[in-house]
C-alpha positions, -999 to +999 in steps of 0.1 A: +447+416+347+469+438+369+457+419+400+467+385+386+503+397+380+504+411+416+493+376+429+519+359+404+547+382+419+536+378+456+535+340+451+569+342+435+586+360+463+572+337+487+584+306+470+619+323+465+619+329+503+615+294+511+640+279+488+640+250+464+622+228+488+591+249+488+589+241+449+591+206+456+563+208+486+542+229+459+546+201+432+537+174+458+507+193+471+493+198+434+500+163+427+483+149+458+452+172+452+451+162+416+447+127+424+421+136+453+400+155+430+400+127+406+388+101+433+360+125+442+352+130+403+352+091+401+329+088+430+304+112+418+304+102+381+321+067+376+315+048+405+277+041+399+283+024+367+308+000+381+284-009+409+255-011+387+276-037+365+284-057+394+248-057+408+236-067+373+263-094+368+252-108+403+215-105+398+217-124+364+229-155+383+202-179+390+220-195+418+238-176+448+242-200+477+268-224+465+306-219+473+312-210+437+286-183+439+301-168+470+335-169+454+319-150+423+304-126+447+337-119+465+354-114+431+328-088+419+333-070+453+370-071+451+369-059+415+348-027+425+367-023+456+401-022+438+385+007+415+371+025+448+405+024+465+426+033+435+452+060+443+444+061+480+476+046+492+494+072+470+474+100+485+482+088+519+520+087+511+519+121+496+502+131+530+530+117+550+558+131+526+547+168+529+557+173+566+590+155+557+598+178+528+591+206+551+616+193+575+640+190+546+634+225+540+643+232+577+676+213+576+686+231+543+677+265+559+697+257+589+726+247+569+726+280+553+724+298+586+754+278+599+771+285+567+765+325+571+777+320+606+809+302+596+816+329+570+808+360+587+816+349+623+779+356+635+780+393+629+756+395+600+720+391+615+703+401+582+718+373+562+712+350+592+676+361+590+671+349+555+685+316+563+661+311+592+633+322+568+643+294+544+642+272+575+608+279+588+585+287+557+590+250+542+582+236+575+550+257+576+541+250+540+548+212+547+524+211+575+497+231+558+500+208+527+497+176+552+467+192+569+449+197+539+458+162+527+446+147+559+412+164+555+406+152+518+420+118+524+398+112+556+370+124+534+377+101+506+384+071+528+351+075+541+333+074+509+353+044+498+344+024+529+308+033+528+304+025+490+323-009+497+297-018+524+268-006+503+280-028+474+284-058+499+246-055+512+234-052+476+248-084+465+225-107+484+224-144+486+189-145+492+179-173+464 
């Protein structure tokens, strides 16, 4: 239990050293990973049911070659594809926002450095170092969060594209 308090203290000091922007980056990263985990969960446990329903609907048709049949096939694919791609644009947006939030942290930290320079005349190096820390830590955190998001986003997009193509292949127009 003591180890947990120690970790909480370390994380708290790290977050304080990065300023308020670091808390925003943490919240953004948490939300991004929550959506990513939800997508992986859906692909593992919910997608097969949706694909099976679409295939069963298509297979129950007696005729599959007419224009109407092709439109129904396109509708079935589109409906499943919408479920497959749900949340992907939001995850991609959050991946793009993470480095921008880090840049915001850089700017706010540098403003603090310039404020200290203006007040002290540049003689207080220790105070300036705190501002530089508040400038660089959010930048690093934003980049790390974006990198982790890029990896999970690439993985999720690969699954989404593969499953959509597989569904298209299963809905045949052979009779």
